[in-house]
C-alpha positions as CSV (number, residue, x, y, z in Angstrom):
1,M,0.0,0.0,0.0
2,A,1.3,3.5,-0.9
3,I,2.1,5.6,2.2
4,T,0.9,9.2,1.7
5,A,2.1,12.3,3.4
6,A,-1.5,12.7,4.8
7,M,-1.2,9.3,6.5
8,V,2.2,10.2,8.0
9,K,0.7,13.5,9.2
10,E,-2.3,11.8,10.8
11,L,-0.1,9.2,12.6
12,R,2.2,12.0,13.8
13,E,-0.8,13.9,15.3
14,I,-2.1,10.7,17.0
15,T,1.2,9.7,18.6
16,G,3.4,12.8,18.6
17,A,6.3,10.7,17.2
18,G,8.8,11.9,14.6
19,M,8.0,12.0,10.9
20,M,10.5,9.4,9.9
21,D,9.4,7.1,12.7
22,C,5.8,7.5,11.6
23,K,6.7,6.7,8.0
24,K,8.6,3.6,9.0
25,A,5.7,2.4,11.2
26,L,3.3,2.8,8.3
27,N,5.6,0.9,6.0
28,E,6.1,-1.9,8.5
29,T,2.3,-2.3,9.0
30,N,1.3,-1.8,5.4
31,G,-0.6,1.4,6.1
32,D,-2.7,0.0,8.9
33,M,-3.1,3.1,11.2
34,E,-4.0,1.1,14.4
35,A,-1.2,-1.3,13.9
36,A,1.2,1.6,13.2
37,V,0.2,3.2,16.5
38,E,0.8,-0.1,18.2
39,F,4.2,-0.3,16.4
40,L,5.2,3.1,17.7
41,R,4.0,2.4,21.2
42,K,6.2,-0.7,21.2
43,N,9.1,1.3,19.8
44,G,8.4,4.0,22.4
45,Q,8.6,1.5,25.2
46,A,12.0,0.4,24.0
47,K,13.2,4.0,24.1
48,A,11.6,4.4,27.5
49,E,13.5,1.4,28.9
50,K,16.8,2.8,27.5
51,K,16.1,6.1,29.3
52,A,15.0,4.6,32.5
53,G,18.5,4.6,34.0
54,R,18.7,8.4,33.9
55,V,18.0,10.4,37.0
56,A,14.7,12.3,36.8
57,A,15.0,14.8,39.7
58,E,13.5,17.9,38.1
59,G,9.9,18.3,37.1
60,L,6.7,19.7,38.5
61,V,4.3,19.5,41.5
62,K,0.6,20.1,40.6
63,A,-2.4,20.4,42.8
64,V,-6.1,20.3,41.8
65,I,-9.2,20.9,43.9
66,K,-12.8,20.0,43.1
67,D,-15.7,21.8,44.8
68,D,-13.4,22.9,47.7
69,K,-13.9,19.4,49.1
70,I,-11.6,17.0,47.2
71,A,-8.0,17.6,46.3
72,A,-5.1,15.8,44.7
73,I,-1.4,16.7,44.5
74,V,1.2,15.0,42.3
75,E,4.9,15.1,41.6
76,V,6.0,14.2,38.1
77,N,9.7,14.2,37.4
78,S,11.8,15.0,34.3
79,E,15.6,14.9,33.8
80,T,15.9,18.6,33.1
81,D,14.4,21.9,34.1
82,F,14.1,22.7,30.4
83,V,11.6,19.9,29.9
84,A,9.7,20.9,33.1
85,K,8.9,24.2,31.3
86,N,7.8,22.4,28.2
87,E,4.0,23.0,27.4
88,E,3.5,19.3,26.5
89,F,5.0,18.1,29.8
90,Q,3.0,20.7,31.8
91,T,-0.2,19.5,30.1
92,F,0.7,15.9,30.9
93,V,1.3,16.8,34.6
94,A,-2.1,18.5,34.7
95,D,-3.7,15.4,33.3
96,V,-1.9,13.2,35.8
97,A,-3.3,15.5,38.6
98,N,-6.8,15.1,37.2
99,Q,-6.3,11.4,37.1
100,A,-5.2,11.5,40.8
101,L,-8.3,13.5,41.7
102,N,-10.5,10.8,40.3
103,T,-8.5,7.7,41.4
104,S,-9.4,5.1,44.1
105,S,-5.8,3.9,44.1
106,T,-3.7,4.5,47.2
107,D,-0.2,3.5,45.8
108,T,1.7,4.4,42.7
109,D,1.9,0.9,41.2
110,T,-1.9,0.5,41.2
111,F,-2.2,4.1,39.9
112,L,0.1,3.3,36.9
113,G,-2.0,0.3,36.1
114,E,-5.3,2.2,35.9
115,A,-7.1,3.1,32.7
116,W,-6.1,6.6,31.5
117,L,-9.1,8.9,31.8
118,A,-8.6,10.6,28.5
119,D,-8.2,7.3,26.6
120,T,-9.4,4.3,28.5
121,T,-7.8,1.9,26.0
122,K,-4.4,2.8,27.6
123,T,-3.1,2.6,31.1
124,V,-1.4,5.5,32.9
125,K,1.9,3.7,32.5
126,E,1.5,3.3,28.7
127,V,0.7,7.0,28.4
128,L,3.8,7.8,30.5
129,T,5.9,5.6,28.2
130,E,4.6,7.4,25.1
131,K,5.4,10.8,26.7
132,I,9.0,9.5,27.4
133,A,9.3,8.6,23.7
134,V,7.9,11.9,22.5
135,I,9.7,14.2,24.9
136,G,12.9,12.3,24.8
137,E,13.7,12.3,28.6
138,N,13.1,9.8,31.4
139,L,9.9,10.9,33.1
140,N,8.5,9.5,36.4
141,I,5.2,9.8,38.1
142,R,6.8,9.8,41.5
143,R,4.0,10.2,44.0
144,F,0.5,11.5,44.6
145,D,-1.9,12.1,47.5
146,K,-5.6,12.6,47.6
147,I,-7.7,14.1,50.4
148,E,-11.3,14.7,51.0
149,A,-12.7,17.2,53.4
150,K,-15.8,15.8,55.1
151,N,-16.4,18.7,57.5
152,G,-14.7,21.6,55.9
153,C,-12.7,22.7,52.9
154,I,-9.3,22.5,51.2
155,A,-7.0,25.1,49.7
156,S,-3.8,24.8,47.8
157,Y,-0.7,26.8,46.9
158,I,1.9,26.3,44.2
159,H,5.3,28.1,44.5
160,G,7.9,28.8,41.9
161,G,5.9,27.6,38.9
162,G,5.6,24.1,40.4
163,R,8.8,23.7,42.5
164,I,6.8,23.4,45.7
165,G,3.1,22.5,46.2
166,V,0.8,22.3,49.2
167,I,-2.7,21.2,49.9
168,I,-4.2,22.0,53.2
169,E,-7.5,20.9,54.9
170,A,-9.4,22.7,57.5
171,D,-12.5,21.8,59.5
172,T,-15.0,24.6,59.3
173,D,-18.7,25.3,59.4
174,M,-18.4,28.1,56.8
175,I,-16.9,28.1,53.4
176,N,-16.4,31.5,51.8
177,D,-13.8,33.6,50.1
178,D,-12.3,34.9,53.4
179,I,-11.9,31.4,54.8
180,K,-10.4,30.1,51.5
181,A,-8.0,33.1,51.3
182,A,-6.9,32.4,54.9
183,L,-6.2,28.8,54.1
184,T,-4.2,29.8,51.0
185,N,-2.1,32.1,53.2
186,V,-1.4,29.2,55.6
187,A,-0.6,26.9,52.6
188,M,2.0,29.6,51.6
189,Q,3.4,29.4,55.1
190,V,3.8,25.6,54.8
191,A,5.5,26.1,51.4
192,A,7.9,28.7,52.8
193,L,8.8,27.2,56.3
194,S,8.2,23.4,55.7
195,P,6.7,22.4,59.1
196,K,6.5,18.7,59.9
197,Y,3.3,18.7,62.0
198,V,0.1,20.7,62.3
199,S,0.3,20.8,66.1
200,R,2.3,19.4,69.0
201,D,-0.5,16.8,69.5
202,E,0.9,15.0,66.4
203,V,4.5,14.9,67.6
204,S,5.3,11.3,68.6
205,A,7.0,10.4,72.0
206,E,9.7,8.7,69.9
207,Y,10.5,12.0,68.1
208,M,10.5,13.9,71.4
209,E,12.9,11.4,73.1
210,H,15.2,11.4,70.1
211,E,15.4,15.2,70.0
212,K,16.0,15.3,73.7
213,E,19.0,13.0,73.4
214,I,20.5,15.1,70.6
215,L,19.9,18.4,72.5
216,K,21.3,16.9,75.7
217,A,24.5,15.8,74.0
218,Q,24.8,19.3,72.4
219,A,24.3,21.0,75.7
220,K,26.8,18.8,77.5
221,N,29.4,19.5,74.9
222,E,28.9,23.2,75.1
223,N,28.7,23.2,78.9
224,P,30.8,20.3,80.3
225,D,30.9,21.8,83.8
226,K,27.1,22.2,84.3
227,K,25.1,19.6,86.3
228,D,22.5,17.4,84.8
229,D,19.5,19.2,86.4
230,I,20.7,22.5,84.8
231,I,21.3,20.7,81.5
232,D,17.7,19.3,81.7
233,K,16.3,22.8,82.2
234,M,18.3,24.0,79.2
235,I,16.9,21.2,77.1
236,V,13.3,22.2,77.9
237,G,13.8,25.6,76.4
238,R,15.7,24.3,73.4
239,L,13.0,21.7,72.7
240,N,10.3,24.3,72.9
241,K,12.1,26.5,70.4
242,E,12.5,23.5,68.0
243,L,8.8,22.6,68.3
244,K,7.9,26.2,67.4
245,E,9.8,25.6,64.1
246,V,8.4,22.1,63.2
247,C,4.7,22.6,64.3
248,L,2.7,24.8,62.0
249,L,0.4,26.3,64.6
250,D,3.4,27.3,66.7
251,Q,5.3,29.0,63.9
252,V,5.4,32.8,63.7
253,Y,3.0,33.8,60.9
254,V,5.1,35.0,58.0
255,K,2.6,37.8,57.0
256,D,2.4,39.2,60.5
257,G,5.3,38.7,62.9
258,D,3.1,39.6,65.9
259,L,1.0,36.5,65.4
260,T,1.6,32.7,65.4
261,V,-0.3,30.7,62.8
262,A,-2.6,29.5,65.6
263,K,-3.5,33.1,66.6
264,Y,-4.0,34.0,62.9
265,I,-6.5,31.2,62.5
266,A,-8.3,32.3,65.7
267,Q,-8.4,35.9,64.4
268,V,-9.9,34.8,61.1
269,A,-12.5,32.6,62.9
270,K,-13.5,35.6,65.1
271,E,-13.7,38.0,62.1
272,T,-15.8,35.6,60.0
273,G,-17.9,34.1,62.8
274,A,-16.8,30.6,61.7
275,K,-15.5,27.6,63.6
276,L,-12.1,27.0,62.0
277,S,-9.3,24.6,62.7
278,L,-6.4,23.2,60.7
279,K,-6.6,19.5,60.2
280,R,-3.7,18.4,57.9
281,F,-1.4,19.5,55.1
282,I,0.6,17.8,52.4
283,R,3.7,19.5,51.1
284,Y,5.7,18.3,48.0
285,E,9.0,19.7,46.9
286,T,10.2,18.7,43.5
287,G,13.1,16.2,43.6
288,E,13.4,16.2,47.4
289,G,15.2,13.0,48.5
290,I,16.3,12.1,45.0
291,A,20.1,11.7,44.6
292,K,21.0,13.9,41.6
293,K,23.7,12.7,39.3
294,E,26.7,15.0,39.3
295,E,27.6,15.5,35.6
296,N,31.1,16.5,34.6
297,F,30.7,18.1,31.2
298,A,34.4,18.1,30.3
299,E,34.8,14.4,31.3
300,E,31.7,13.6,29.2
301,V,33.1,15.3,26.1
302,A,36.5,13.6,26.6
303,K,34.7,10.2,26.9
304,Q,32.7,10.9,23.7
305,M,35.9,11.8,21.8
306,G,37.7,8.6,23.0
307,H,40.3,10.4,25.2
């Protein structure tokens, strides 16, 4: 069968693959469009496997909220910041976030095996593989979380074009623009100061004991002549100071240094006449915890030239 330019164009629009790849796929499958798509997907998978060894530590965090009640946050990684700014990649991340908003999966493996909402003939993993082939970098859907507010509402904040993302849930008997604006302000606080807990109630006894041990060792090193009872009093003060940094409600509110976050929430509740309390937050930072490959460009060039 004669392969026309129109057929190549159509296949390219369907798959996003290169012109020569599309032409080859059509030749191999005797012009059968569906078989050609399948051929490219298989070819794309081979490319994806080849790229799977590369470290994907850049990328984007995206959050979506439905009806102020259901929210999802995802992190999708790429190898370079350049691709993270690519419109096709950004659209894909938005689609992944929408998938997460509608998923019943609680782990990434199950999520990757789900039918893709925009085309249920493919799985999420298959669409990811196609994107790797088209974009030309190793990509990774690293993680997602979904929360539902049964007795309140959810707000989100994305910082640095997708570098950091936060979703935050509050229990409240009133949902209006003032409440949502306040929660967005608190989400910004979480993005900026990265607390570990909402309140001291969430801090485990193990964490407290571990920190006390560290602080005691520090205090003894700094003050070798001081008695244990004096050291113990010093530790109480230092532990309180640390808890003010790791507990959101204890933190100094970034937009008003005279308030803690707890006092800010109480102020908003009083002004709006609402019952308002922070329940939980999820904070993602792109690439956190991923060991990035150190590239030596000069060495790489020398290697390529056989030196």
